[in-house]
C-alpha positions as CSV (number, residue, x, y, z in Angstrom):
1,X,115.8,89.3,129.2
2,X,116.2,85.9,127.5
3,X,114.4,85.6,124.2
4,X,112.8,82.5,122.7
5,X,114.0,81.2,119.4
6,X,110.9,82.6,117.7
7,X,111.3,86.0,119.4
8,X,115.0,86.2,118.4
9,X,114.2,85.3,114.8
10,X,111.5,88.0,114.7
11,X,113.9,90.5,116.3
12,X,116.3,89.7,113.5
13,X,113.5,90.5,111.0
14,X,113.0,93.9,112.6
15,X,116.8,94.6,112.4
16,X,116.9,93.5,108.8
17,X,113.7,95.3,107.6
18,X,114.0,98.5,109.6
19,X,112.4,100.9,109.1
20,X,109.3,98.8,108.8
21,X,105.6,98.8,109.5
22,X,103.2,96.5,111.2
23,X,101.8,95.4,107.9
24,X,105.2,94.2,106.6
25,X,105.8,92.3,109.8
26,X,102.3,90.9,109.7
27,X,102.9,89.5,106.3
28,X,106.3,88.1,107.1
29,X,105.2,86.5,110.4
30,X,101.9,85.2,109.1
31,X,99.8,87.1,111.6
32,X,96.2,88.0,111.1
33,X,96.4,91.8,111.8
34,X,98.6,94.7,112.5
35,X,97.2,94.8,116.0
36,X,98.5,91.2,116.6
37,X,101.9,92.4,115.5
38,X,101.7,95.4,117.9
39,X,100.7,93.1,120.7
40,X,103.6,90.8,120.0
41,X,106.1,93.6,119.9
42,X,104.9,95.1,123.2
43,X,104.7,91.7,125.0
44,X,107.9,90.1,123.7
45,X,110.2,92.7,122.2
46,X,109.4,95.9,124.0
47,X,112.9,96.8,125.1
48,X,114.4,96.0,121.6
49,X,112.4,98.3,119.3
50,X,111.0,101.8,119.0
51,X,109.0,103.9,116.7
52,X,110.6,106.8,114.9
53,X,109.1,110.2,114.2
54,X,107.2,108.7,111.2
55,X,105.8,105.8,113.4
56,X,108.0,103.3,111.6
57,X,109.4,100.4,113.6
58,X,113.2,100.4,114.2
59,X,115.4,98.1,116.3
60,X,117.6,99.4,119.1
61,X,121.4,99.1,118.7
62,X,121.2,96.4,121.5
63,X,118.8,94.4,119.3
64,X,121.2,94.4,116.4
65,X,124.0,93.3,118.7
66,X,121.9,90.6,120.3
67,X,121.1,89.0,117.0
68,X,124.6,89.5,115.6
69,X,123.6,91.6,112.6
70,X,125.3,94.6,111.2
71,X,122.8,97.4,111.0
72,X,124.9,99.7,108.9
73,X,123.1,101.8,106.4
74,X,125.2,100.6,103.5
75,X,123.6,97.1,103.7
76,X,119.9,96.9,102.7
77,X,118.2,93.7,103.6
78,X,115.0,93.3,101.6
79,X,112.6,90.5,100.5
80,X,113.2,89.1,97.0
81,X,110.6,91.3,95.2
82,X,112.2,94.5,96.6
83,X,115.6,93.4,95.5
84,X,114.3,92.8,92.0
85,X,112.6,96.2,92.1
86,X,116.0,97.8,92.9
87,X,117.4,96.0,89.9
88,X,114.9,97.3,87.3
89,X,113.9,100.7,88.7
90,X,115.0,103.9,87.0
91,X,118.2,105.4,88.4
92,X,118.4,108.8,90.2
93,X,119.1,110.7,87.0
94,X,116.5,108.9,84.8
95,X,112.8,109.5,84.3
96,X,110.8,108.1,87.2
97,X,108.5,105.1,86.6
98,X,104.9,104.4,87.6
99,X,104.0,101.2,89.5
100,X,102.7,99.7,86.2
101,X,106.0,100.5,84.4
102,X,108.0,98.8,87.2
103,X,105.6,95.9,87.1
104,X,106.2,95.5,83.3
105,X,109.9,95.7,83.7
106,X,109.8,93.0,86.4
107,X,107.8,90.8,84.2
108,X,110.3,91.4,81.4
109,X,113.0,89.9,83.6
110,X,110.8,86.9,84.7
111,X,109.4,88.2,88.0
112,X,105.7,87.5,88.2
113,X,104.0,89.9,90.7
114,X,100.9,91.9,91.1
115,X,100.5,95.7,91.2
116,X,99.7,95.9,94.9
117,X,102.8,93.9,95.8
118,X,105.0,96.2,93.6
119,X,103.3,99.3,95.0
120,X,103.9,98.0,98.6
121,X,107.5,97.1,97.7
122,X,108.2,100.6,96.3
123,X,106.7,102.3,99.4
124,X,108.8,100.1,101.7
125,X,111.9,101.0,99.7
126,X,110.9,104.7,99.9
127,X,110.6,104.3,103.7
128,X,114.2,103.0,103.7
129,X,115.4,106.0,101.7
130,X,116.4,103.8,98.7
131,X,113.6,105.1,96.4
132,X,112.2,108.5,95.9
133,X,108.6,109.3,95.2
134,X,108.0,111.9,92.5
135,X,104.4,113.1,92.4
136,X,102.9,113.5,89.0
137,X,99.4,112.6,87.7
138,X,100.2,109.2,89.1
139,X,102.9,108.5,91.7
140,X,106.2,107.7,90.0
141,X,109.4,106.3,91.5
142,X,113.1,106.1,90.9
143,X,116.2,105.2,92.9
144,X,117.2,107.8,95.4
145,X,120.8,106.5,95.5
146,X,123.2,105.0,92.9
147,X,122.9,101.2,92.6
148,X,126.6,100.8,93.5
149,X,126.2,102.9,96.7
150,X,124.3,100.1,98.4
151,X,124.8,96.4,99.0
152,X,121.5,94.5,98.7
153,X,121.0,91.2,100.5
154,X,117.9,89.2,99.9
155,X,116.2,87.9,103.1
156,X,115.5,84.3,103.4
157,X,111.9,83.3,103.7
158,X,110.8,83.2,107.3
159,X,110.7,79.9,109.1
160,X,107.3,78.5,109.8
161,X,106.6,78.2,113.5
């Protein structure tokens, strides 16, 4: 199956962001709903993705090969905000942080964001296995792995179609 330039670019997003959700792709692709993302995936990329046991979207090995990306687990490709969260978040042996605490630490290093974006970023990193969620009165987070155990690459902003 030959993919359009747009479909190949979106497939690269799936490879880079996996595991991911409809909402994350919706935001990245500028779509109006998660249903629109699902429709696109089914119509254009059906043979290149699947949903894992947690219903997260993952690329097939053929998809990674097609777009020429290494899908090794040591490389984590994330949007800018998530990369900055990794930079400031408490390490695996430190006390976990609340969303608000992470937000303040981000602001201390010059990253302006809102609580919802930080919460979403933390949950996405949790889905990738980079962050662990520790339940307390409020959810708190810390890195699940040592910083030097992963290589973080910041994704470029998507191209407007």
